[in-house]
C-alpha positions in Angstrom: 39.8 125.2 197.0 36.1 124.7 197.5 33.8 127.3 196.3 31.7 128.5 199.3 28.4 129.6 197.9 26.6 132.8 198.9 23.2 132.4 200.4 20.4 134.4 198.8 18.1 134.5 201.9 16.2 137.6 200.6 14.8 135.6 197.7 13.6 132.8 200.0 12.2 135.3 202.5 10.1 137.0 199.8 8.9 133.6 198.5 8.1 132.3 202.0 6.0 135.4 202.8 3.6 134.3 200.0 3.1 130.8 201.3 1.0 129.4 204.1 3.2 128.2 207.0 3.6 124.4 207.3 2.1 122.8 210.3 4.4 122.2 213.2 4.2 119.0 215.2 5.9 117.9 218.3 8.8 115.5 217.8 7.5 113.1 220.5 3.8 113.4 221.3 2.6 111.7 224.5 2.2 108.0 223.9 -1.4 106.7 224.0 -2.2 103.9 226.4 -2.5 101.3 223.7 0.9 102.1 222.2 2.6 102.1 225.6 1.0 98.9 226.6 1.9 97.1 223.4 5.5 98.3 223.4 6.1 97.5 227.0 4.5 94.1 226.8 6.3 93.2 223.6 9.6 94.3 225.0 9.1 92.3 228.2 8.5 89.1 226.2 11.5 89.5 223.9 14.7 87.5 224.4 18.0 89.4 224.2 18.6 87.8 220.7 15.3 89.1 219.5 16.0 92.6 220.9 19.4 92.8 219.2 17.9 91.5 215.9 15.5 94.5 216.0 18.4 96.9 215.8 19.5 95.6 212.4 18.1 96.4 208.9 19.8 94.8 205.9 19.2 93.7 202.3 18.2 90.2 201.3 18.5 88.6 197.9 15.5 87.5 196.0 12.2 88.5 194.5 10.2 86.0 196.6 10.4 85.5 200.3 10.5 81.7 200.2 11.2 80.8 196.5 14.2 82.9 195.3 16.2 82.0 192.3 19.1 79.6 192.5 21.5 82.6 192.2 19.8 84.5 195.0 19.8 81.4 197.2 23.6 81.2 196.7 24.0 84.9 197.4 22.0 84.6 200.7 23.9 81.5 201.7 27.2 83.4 201.1 26.1 86.5 203.0 23.9 85.1 205.8 24.4 81.3 206.0 20.8 80.6 204.9 19.1 80.5 201.5 15.9 82.4 201.4 14.9 86.0 202.4 12.4 84.5 204.9 15.1 82.4 206.5 17.4 85.5 206.9 14.6 87.3 208.7 13.9 84.3 211.0 17.6 83.5 211.7 18.5 87.0 212.7 15.2 88.2 214.1 15.6 91.2 211.8 14.0 94.5 212.6 14.1 95.7 209.1 14.8 94.9 205.5 16.0 97.3 202.8 15.0 96.8 199.2 17.3 97.3 196.2 17.1 96.4 192.5 20.6 94.8 192.7 19.3 92.4 195.3 16.4 91.6 193.0 13.7 92.9 195.4 12.1 95.4 193.1 10.3 94.3 189.9 6.6 95.0 189.7 4.0 96.3 192.2 2.5 92.8 192.6 5.9 91.2 193.1 7.1 93.8 195.7 3.8 93.6 197.6 4.0 89.8 197.6 7.6 89.8 198.8 6.7 92.3 201.6 3.9 90.0 202.8 6.1 87.0 202.7 8.8 88.7 204.8 6.2 90.0 207.3 4.9 86.4 207.7 8.4 85.2 208.4 8.9 88.0 211.0 5.7 87.2 212.7 5.9 83.4 212.5 3.3 81.7 214.6 2.3 85.0 216.3 3.9 84.2 219.7 4.8 87.1 221.9 8.1 88.7 221.1 7.6 88.4 217.4 7.5 91.8 215.7 6.6 93.0 212.2 9.4 94.3 209.9 10.0 97.9 209.0 10.7 97.7 205.3 12.7 100.5 203.7 14.3 101.7 200.4 16.1 104.8 199.0 13.2 106.4 197.2 14.6 110.0 197.0 13.3 110.4 193.4 15.2 112.1 190.7 18.6 110.4 190.2 18.1 108.1 193.3 15.0 106.0 193.0 14.4 102.3 193.5 10.8 101.6 192.5 10.7 101.0 188.7 7.8 102.1 186.4 4.9 102.2 186.6 5.8 103.9 189.9 5.5 107.6 189.8 8.9 109.1 189.1 9.0 112.6 190.5 11.9 115.1 190.1 14.5 114.9 192.8 15.4 117.4 195.5 17.4 120.0 193.5 14.7 120.1 190.8 12.2 120.8 193.5 14.5 123.4 194.8 14.4 125.0 191.4 10.6 125.0 191.5 10.6 126.8 194.9 7.2 125.3 195.8 6.8 123.6 199.2 3.4 122.4 198.0 5.0 120.6 195.0 7.6 119.1 197.3 4.9 117.9 199.7 2.9 116.4 196.8 5.9 114.5 195.5 6.5 113.0 199.0 2.9 112.2 199.6 2.3 110.3 196.4 5.7 108.6 196.6 4.9 107.5 200.2 1.4 106.3 199.2 2.9 104.1 196.5 5.6 102.7 198.8 3.1 102.0 201.6 0.9 100.2 199.1 3.7 97.6 198.4 4.6 97.3 202.1 7.5 99.8 202.3 7.0 102.1 205.3 10.5 103.8 205.6 11.7 105.7 202.6 15.1 107.1 203.2 14.2 110.6 202.3 14.2 113.6 202.4 17.7 114.8 202.0 18.3 117.6 204.5 21.9 118.4 203.3 22.7 121.9 202.1 24.9 121.5 199.0 27.3 124.4 199.3 30.2 122.7 197.4 29.8 122.4 193.6 32.4 119.6 193.7 30.4 117.4 196.1 30.5 114.0 194.4 27.8 112.3 196.5 25.1 114.8 197.3 24.8 117.3 194.4 21.3 117.2 192.9 20.1 115.0 195.8 20.0 118.3 197.9 17.3 120.9 197.5 20.0 123.5 197.1 22.6 125.8 198.7 20.3 128.1 200.7 19.6 126.7 204.2 16.2 128.4 204.4 15.1 126.9 201.1 16.3 123.4 202.1 14.6 123.7 205.5 11.3 124.7 203.9 11.3 121.8 201.4 12.6 119.3 203.9 9.7 120.2 206.3 7.2 120.0 203.4 8.4 116.5 202.5 8.4 115.3 206.1 4.7 116.4 206.2 3.9 114.8 202.9 5.5 111.4 203.8 4.1 111.2 207.3 0.9 113.1 207.6 0.0 112.6 203.9 1.1 109.1 203.2 1.5 107.6 206.7 5.1 106.4 206.1 8.2 107.3 208.1 10.3 110.2 206.8 14.0 109.9 207.3 15.9 113.2 207.2 19.5 112.6 206.1 22.5 112.9 206.5 23.1 114.3 210.0 24.9 116.5 210.8 25.1 117.6 207.2 26.9 116.2 204.2 26.7 119.1 201.8 30.1 120.7 202.0 32.5 118.0 201.0 34.4 117.0 197.9 34.8 113.4 199.1 32.4 110.5 198.8 31.7 108.7 202.1 31.1 105.5 200.1 34.8 105.4 199.4 36.5 107.8 201.7 36.0 109.6 205.1 35.0 113.2 204.4 35.9 116.0 206.8 33.6 119.0 207.1 35.6 122.0 208.3 32.7 124.2 209.1 33.1 126.2 212.3 30.4 125.7 215.0 28.9 129.0 213.8 28.9 127.9 210.2 27.3 124.6 211.1 24.5 126.4 213.0 23.9 128.8 210.0 24.3 126.3 207.1 23.8 122.7 208.2 21.6 122.7 211.2 18.4 124.6 210.0 17.0 121.8 207.8 17.3 119.3 210.6 15.8 121.7 213.2 12.9 122.2 210.8 12.5 118.5 210.3 12.4 117.9 214.0 9.8 120.7 214.5 7.7 119.0 211.7 7.8 115.8 213.7 10.2 113.7 211.6 10.2 110.2 213.0 13.7 109.1 211.9 17.1 110.8 211.1 20.0 109.1 209.3 23.5 109.7 210.3 26.4 110.7 208.1 29.8 109.0 208.0 31.6 112.3 208.1 34.0 114.0 210.6 33.0 117.4 211.9 35.8 118.6 214.1 33.8 121.6 215.3 31.2 119.2 216.8 33.6 116.4 217.8 37.4 116.9 217.6 38.0 113.2 218.2 38.2 112.4 214.5 35.4 109.8 214.8 32.7 109.9 212.1 29.3 111.3 213.2 27.8 107.8 213.1 30.2 106.7 215.9 30.2 110.0 217.9 28.4 110.3 221.2 29.0 114.0 221.2 27.2 114.4 217.9 24.4 111.8 218.2 23.6 112.0 221.9 25.0 115.4 222.6 23.9 117.5 219.6 21.1 115.6 218.0 19.3 114.4 221.1 20.6 116.9 223.7 20.7 120.2 221.8 18.2 119.6 219.0 15.8 117.6 221.1 15.2 114.7 218.7 13.4 111.8 220.3 12.8 109.5 217.3 14.8 106.7 215.7 18.4 107.4 214.7 19.3 105.1 211.8 22.9 104.8 210.6 23.9 105.2 207.0 25.0 101.9 205.6 27.7 100.3 207.7 29.3 98.7 204.7 30.5 102.1 203.4 34.3 102.7 203.5 34.1 105.9 205.6 32.8 104.2 208.7 35.1 101.2 208.4 38.4 103.0 208.2 39.2 103.7 211.8 37.6 100.6 213.5 37.0 97.0 212.5 33.7 95.7 211.3 33.2 94.0 214.7 33.6 97.3 216.6 31.5 99.6 214.4 28.0 98.4 215.4 28.9 98.5 219.1 30.4 102.0 218.9 27.3 103.2 216.9 25.0 102.0 219.7 27.2 103.6 222.3 27.1 106.8 220.3 23.3 106.8 220.4 22.2 105.1 217.2 19.1 102.9 217.2 18.9 101.2 213.9 22.1 99.7 212.3 21.8 99.6 208.5 23.6 97.0 206.3 26.7 95.9 208.3 29.1 94.1 205.9 28.9 90.9 208.0 25.5 90.6 209.7 26.5 87.6 211.8 29.7 89.2 213.0 27.8 92.5 213.8 25.0 90.7 215.6 27.4 88.6 217.7 29.5 91.6 218.5 26.6 93.4 220.0 25.5 90.3 222.0 29.1 90.0 223.3 29.2 93.6 224.3 26.1 93.1 226.4 27.6 89.9 227.9 30.8 91.8 228.9 29.0 94.8 230.2 30.3 97.2 227.5 26.7 97.7 226.5 23.9 97.3 229.1 20.6 95.5 228.2 18.9 98.7 229.3 20.7 100.6 226.6 19.5 97.9 224.0 16.0 98.3 225.4 16.1 102.1 224.8 16.7 101.6 221.1 14.3 98.7 220.8 11.6 100.7 222.5 12.0 103.5 220.0 11.8 101.0 217.1 8.8 99.3 218.5 7.1 102.6 219.1 7.7 103.6 215.4 6.2 100.3 214.2 3.2 100.7 216.4 2.6 104.2 215.0 3.0 102.9 211.5 0.1 100.6 212.1 2.2 97.5 211.5 0.9 95.8 214.6 -2.6 96.0 213.3 -2.1 95.6 209.6 1.3 94.2 208.7 0.2 92.8 205.4 -0.8 94.7 202.3 -3.6 94.1 199.7 -1.7 93.0 196.6 -4.5 93.9 194.2 -4.8 97.4 195.8 -1.0 97.8 195.4 -1.3 97.2 191.7 -4.1 99.8 191.4 -2.2 102.3 193.5 1.3 102.3 192.0 1.4 104.4 188.9 -2.3 105.4 189.2 -3.2 107.9 186.4 -3.7 110.8 188.9 -0.2 110.1 190.3 1.3 110.4 186.9 -0.6 113.6 186.1 0.9 115.0 189.3 4.4 114.0 188.2 3.9 116.1 185.0 2.6 119.1 186.9 5.4 119.1 189.4 8.1 118.5 186.8 6.9 121.3 184.6 7.7 123.8 187.3 11.4 122.7 187.7 13.2 123.1 184.3 15.7 125.9 184.4 16.8 127.9 181.3 20.3 129.2 182.2 21.5 130.6 178.8 19.7 131.5 175.6 22.2 134.0 174.2 21.2 133.8 170.5 17.5 133.6 171.2 17.4 130.1 169.7 14.7 129.0 172.1 11.8 128.5 171.9 12.3 126.8 168.5 10.3 128.3 165.6 8.1 126.0 163.6 10.3 124.4 160.9 10.8 121.2 159.0 14.2 120.5 160.6 16.6 117.6 161.1 17.7 117.1 164.7 20.5 115.0 166.2 20.0 114.1 169.8 23.2 112.8 171.4 25.3 112.7 174.5 24.9 110.9 177.8 22.3 108.1 178.0 21.3 105.2 180.2 19.3 102.2 179.1 17.1 102.3 182.3 15.6 105.7 181.3 16.6 106.2 177.7 16.6 110.0 177.8 18.2 110.4 174.4 15.5 108.3 172.8 12.8 110.1 174.7 13.9 113.5 173.5 14.3 112.2 169.9 10.8 110.8 170.0 9.5 114.1 171.2 11.0 115.9 168.2 9.6 113.2 165.8 6.1 113.6 167.2 6.4 117.3 166.3 7.3 116.7 162.7 11.1 116.8 162.9 13.5 114.2 161.4 15.2 113.2 164.6 18.1 110.9 165.1 19.0 109.4 168.5 22.7 108.8 168.8 23.8 108.0 172.3 27.4 109.0 173.1 27.9 108.3 176.8 31.5 109.0 177.8 32.5 108.8 174.1 35.9 107.8 172.7 37.8 110.1 170.4 36.5 108.2 167.4 32.9 108.5 168.6 33.3 112.2 169.2 34.7 112.8 165.7 31.9 110.7 164.1 29.2 112.4 166.2 30.5 115.9 165.2 30.6 114.9 161.6 27.0 113.7 161.8 25.9 116.9 163.6 27.3 119.0 160.8 24.6 117.6 158.5 21.7 118.5 160.9 19.9 121.7 161.5 20.1 121.3 165.3 21.9 119.2 167.9 20.6 118.6 171.4 23.3 117.1 173.6 22.7 115.8 177.1 25.5 116.0 179.7 25.8 114.3 183.1 28.4 115.6 185.6 30.6 116.7 182.8 32.4 118.8 185.5 33.7 115.7 187.2 36.8 114.7 185.4 38.2 112.9 188.4 35.6 110.1 188.8 32.6 110.3 186.6 34.3 111.3 183.4 38.1 111.1 183.9 38.9 111.6 180.2 36.8 114.7 180.0 35.0 113.1 177.1 31.7 115.0 177.6 33.5 118.3 177.6 35.4 117.4 174.4 32.2 116.2 172.7 30.4 119.5 173.4 33.4 121.4 172.1 33.4 119.3 168.9 29.7 119.9 168.3 30.1 123.7 168.8 33.0 123.7 166.3 30.6 122.6 163.6 29.0 126.0 163.6 25.5 124.4 163.7 23.1 125.4 166.6 23.6 123.3 169.7 21.4 123.1 172.8 23.2 121.7 175.9 21.1 120.1 178.6 22.5 119.2 182.0 20.5 116.1 183.1 22.1 116.0 186.5 24.3 118.7 188.1 23.6 122.2 186.8 27.3 123.1 187.4 28.5 121.6 184.1 28.2 124.9 182.2 31.1 126.3 184.1 33.3 123.7 182.3 31.8 124.0 178.8 33.2 127.2 177.2 31.4 128.6 174.2 28.0 127.2 175.1 25.3 129.7 174.4 22.1 127.7 174.9 22.0 125.7 178.1 19.2 124.2 180.3 19.2 122.3 183.5 16.7 119.5 184.0 18.4 118.0 187.2 17.3 114.5 186.2 16.8 112.2 183.2 13.4 110.6 183.9 10.9 110.4 181.1 8.8 113.2 182.7 11.9 115.5 182.9 12.7 114.8 179.2 9.0 115.4 178.2 9.0 118.7 180.0 12.3 119.6 178.2 10.9 118.9 174.7 7.8 120.9 175.4 9.8 123.8 176.7 12.2 123.7 173.7 9.1 124.0 171.4 7.5 126.8 173.4 4.6 124.7 174.6 5.5 125.7 178.2 7.8 128.4 179.7 10.7 127.3 181.9 9.9 128.4 185.5 12.7 127.0 187.5 15.3 129.2 189.1 18.8 128.0 190.1 18.7 126.7 193.7 22.5 126.9 193.8 25.1 129.3 192.6 27.2 128.2 189.6 30.7 129.6 190.0 33.0 129.9 187.0 35.8 127.4 186.7 38.4 130.2 187.1 36.4 132.2 189.8 33.5 134.6 189.7 29.8 133.9 189.8 28.3 134.1 186.3 25.1 132.3 187.3 23.9 133.3 190.8 21.4 131.6 193.0 17.9 132.5 191.7 19.0 133.0 188.1 16.6 131.6 185.5 15.3 132.6 182.1 11.9 132.2 180.6 10.0 132.8 177.3 
């Protein structure tokens, strides 16, 4: 049974009373004459094919718009029938492109900015009327979901910011992230997460959420909307409406059902979206989830007129762009075929259709729906008008291209990296320190750093280097999802060290992430040596409920270099942990040993 977490609203109310209120902006301010004139004139000169193209945003393969690698040419040909990213944009009159590392779009600031310029030139062509600049996007949530590689600023993610409890820090993270994205031509970061994570077994949201208290999530969501839009001039995207926080299914692979009553939805899920709309959020992303209390039909929210048009537009008053979550996810494809999904999403009230599994099929299905009268061209115009309005307000009609040299100077600027350190330092949470092991006393010690690792961030190596820099004899021994033999060898090695630091990542999830429970068994073997062990959860803080016997435990919520640097300094007493749990950690067998707001310091 899911653990429904208690909401500690008193703590948030006390904190909020000490903070200046965030500015509130109208969701849809009156359009200035220039905007109205450009949008209306552009729409009038667009063909139906151009209008329908504006509704779609998808990935393209390649680091360069016109000269991708041979492998990327082949991938584009297989997916889209043409070879280059520029040709994909031209062939389908795309309204948007979404960047990913796996599609080879994200390497360096210079490369990304150059790619963006090339794609914009393809979209604009010879400048004839009806040609429209692209809205380029990516999932830059920070923390465990980020796309821009170093030197880009890598801030802590949402749950870490929730632990820090600072709307100003959340705003700073969004503003600097947005400025770096804008510098390379990305104007639509798919953030912030407005989901309230009330289920510790949630496999898809977890640390991507600010926490389990709707008031805290609402505060930090509004702060990030302000940082992205007013601070950086990019479009914030609050997701995933109507709220993906109370499910133990992953919508990438299954269709989750949220069984909140209407009253529970109003109390738990709705507040962050209401605050985002009050803050002027320009875009909201849908969730592929079924919410019977809002729509008993069984359709996912992405395809539900009752939820998108009735609740989001009608009740909450949202007037911006509704973007679907990716249409290649299993949850939205289970009930209807790929040809029907984009049509049904538009009928439900969506504007921007993200990543259909077959772009040509999806495009042709929408055109056919207009031809048969299932969709009117007026309905298409409604969504295109919203998308054009957003592009105008982004300044894309005036300055679609970016300064590549300025992008190189902006991304990873020293002041940005200093801000990363400041923000991260306020997020680390000390959960247990039963033996008073921390902070570590000065000593000539040998240290084993082991457990979960990833080559992209190398947290094991970062922690070991931090100990070495402070005079310890540190050994980095990655043991990600270790075999029995590796567990035995690691425990034997730990017995010969004065201290072991072990990193764990979703050790609670023995269904998908770690089906053999190898992380839990590794920690048990290390504890059995009788030597001091510090356990650090580098993702979900819930792991401690599944690690009996652990007496020293910290939650960093992410494994970036900044997070690991903060950890090492805290272990040595160079800073005091200030984070407080933004969620309740229930015991595996019931009870609440670590309540919302818990956090130790020294």
